[in-house]
C-alpha positions in Angstrom: 103.5 58.3 96.0 105.0 61.2 94.1 102.5 63.5 92.4 103.3 64.7 89.0 103.2 68.5 88.2 100.3 67.9 86.1 98.3 66.3 88.8 99.5 68.9 91.4 98.2 71.8 89.0 95.0 69.9 88.5 94.5 69.7 92.3 95.5 73.4 92.7 92.9 74.4 90.1 90.2 72.7 91.9 91.3 74.5 95.1 91.2 78.0 93.5 87.8 77.5 91.9 88.6 76.3 88.5 91.2 78.6 87.1 94.8 79.5 87.7 96.1 82.7 86.1 98.8 82.5 83.6 101.5 84.1 85.8 100.7 81.6 88.5 100.7 78.6 86.1 104.1 79.9 84.6 105.6 80.3 87.9 104.6 76.8 89.1 105.7 75.2 85.9 109.1 76.7 86.1 109.5 75.4 89.6 108.4 78.3 91.9 107.6 76.9 95.5 107.0 78.7 98.8 109.9 78.3 101.1 110.1 79.3 104.7 111.2 83.0 104.9 115.0 83.1 105.5 116.5 85.3 108.3 117.1 88.8 107.2 114.8 88.4 104.0 114.3 91.7 102.2 111.4 91.8 99.9 112.0 92.7 96.2 108.6 94.1 95.2 106.8 94.6 98.3 107.9 97.1 100.9 108.5 95.9 104.4 105.2 97.2 105.6 103.4 95.6 102.4 105.1 92.3 103.2 103.9 92.5 106.8 100.2 93.2 105.7 100.5 90.2 103.2 101.8 88.1 106.0 98.7 89.0 108.1 96.3 88.4 105.3 97.8 85.0 104.1 97.7 83.9 107.6 93.9 84.8 107.8 93.4 82.8 104.6 95.3 79.8 105.8 95.9 80.2 109.6 98.2 78.2 111.8 96.4 75.2 113.4 97.8 71.8 114.1 99.9 72.5 111.0 101.8 75.8 110.0 100.0 78.5 108.4 100.6 80.3 105.1 103.0 82.8 106.5 105.1 79.9 108.2 105.1 78.1 104.9 106.8 81.1 103.1 103.8 82.3 101.1 104.9 86.0 101.6 108.2 85.2 100.0 106.4 83.3 97.2 104.1 86.2 96.5 106.9 88.7 96.4 108.8 86.6 94.0 105.7 86.1 91.9 105.1 89.8 91.8 108.9 90.5 90.9 109.4 87.8 88.2 106.1 86.8 86.8 103.3 89.4 87.1 103.0 92.0 84.4 103.5 95.6 85.7 99.8 96.5 85.3 98.7 93.5 87.3 101.4 94.2 89.9 100.2 97.8 90.1 96.5 96.6 90.6 97.7 94.2 93.2 99.7 96.8 95.2 96.8 99.2 94.9 94.4 96.7 96.3 96.8 96.0 99.1 97.0 99.7 100.0 93.2 99.8 99.8 92.9 97.2 102.6 94.5 99.6 105.1 92.6 102.6 103.5 89.2 101.0 103.9 89.8 99.9 107.5 91.2 103.4 108.3 88.2 105.1 106.8 85.9 102.8 108.7 87.6 102.6 112.0 90.5 105.0 112.2 93.2 102.3 112.3 95.4 100.3 110.0 94.5 96.6 109.3 96.9 95.0 111.8 95.5 97.4 114.6 91.9 96.7 113.8 89.9 94.2 115.8 89.3 90.7 114.6 85.7 91.5 113.9 86.6 94.5 111.9 89.2 92.7 110.0 86.7 89.7 109.4 84.0 92.2 108.1 86.4 93.7 105.5 87.9 90.2 104.4 84.4 88.7 104.1 83.2 91.6 101.9 86.5 91.4 99.7 86.0 87.5 99.5 82.4 88.0 98.3 83.6 90.5 95.6 86.2 88.1 94.5 83.8 85.2 94.3 81.5 87.3 92.3 84.1 88.4 89.9 85.1 84.9 89.3 81.5 83.8 88.6 81.2 86.7 86.3 84.6 85.9 84.7 85.6 89.5 85.3 88.9 90.6 83.9 90.9 91.8 85.7 90.2 89.9 88.9 90.1 92.0 92.1 93.0 92.2 94.4 91.7 89.6 96.9 91.0 87.0 94.2 94.7 87.2 93.2 95.8 87.1 96.8 93.7 84.1 97.6 94.9 82.2 94.6 98.5 83.1 95.2 98.1 82.0 98.9 96.5 78.7 98.0 99.0 77.9 95.3 102.0 79.0 97.4 100.9 77.1 100.3 100.1 73.8 98.7 103.3 73.8 96.6 105.4 74.5 99.7 106.9 71.5 101.6 104.6 72.4 104.6 101.5 72.3 102.5 102.5 69.3 100.5 103.7 67.2 103.3 101.9 68.2 106.5 98.6 69.5 105.2 97.9 67.3 102.2 97.7 63.6 102.4 97.6 61.0 99.9 94.8 58.6 100.2 94.8 55.5 97.7 91.2 55.4 96.5 89.4 53.2 95.9 92.0 51.3 97.9 94.2 48.2 97.3 93.6 46.4 94.0 93.2 42.6 94.3 92.1 41.0 91.0 91.8 37.5 92.1 89.3 37.4 94.9 86.8 34.7 95.1 83.3 36.2 94.4 81.9 35.1 97.9 84.5 37.4 99.6 83.6 40.4 97.5 80.1 40.6 98.7 77.5 42.9 97.3 78.6 45.3 94.6 77.5 48.7 93.8 76.1 49.8 90.5 
């Protein structure tokens, strides 16, 4: 079954906690999808080091399991394109500042950049950032913190990618097959 864009956006809205930002919505409605990173890809907005950090972060949000993770689905390219084409300069600056703060906070606490930190050190920071993002959404803060945007873009990018839509999501016909002409004795008890 093909899912309409409207239905896909509805499902994504539920995934990100009830709200998708205007830039993300605009990008999706105009056909943006995450695609696997092509060989020799050069980021347009992110630096190479920033793209590497975004790749690590998105893979911590949606890791590779029995299906490809966010980085494999091309979410880094999606985020770079979103930043380049859809995000306003002030929001882009806040995102890039927040991204730099990830390395700064790990460096201040442990003397290393994020990708060199232990998994426990990374988890501690990411859990704190996630709690701040959840609280900001509850309070309807504007602007949302960096991690809220990163998480939103990761989920949207992943679930609009071919990998996310075909390997991760599945369509389940609920409540099942419709058969309007069954004898009542075959139906059995019904639920109110």
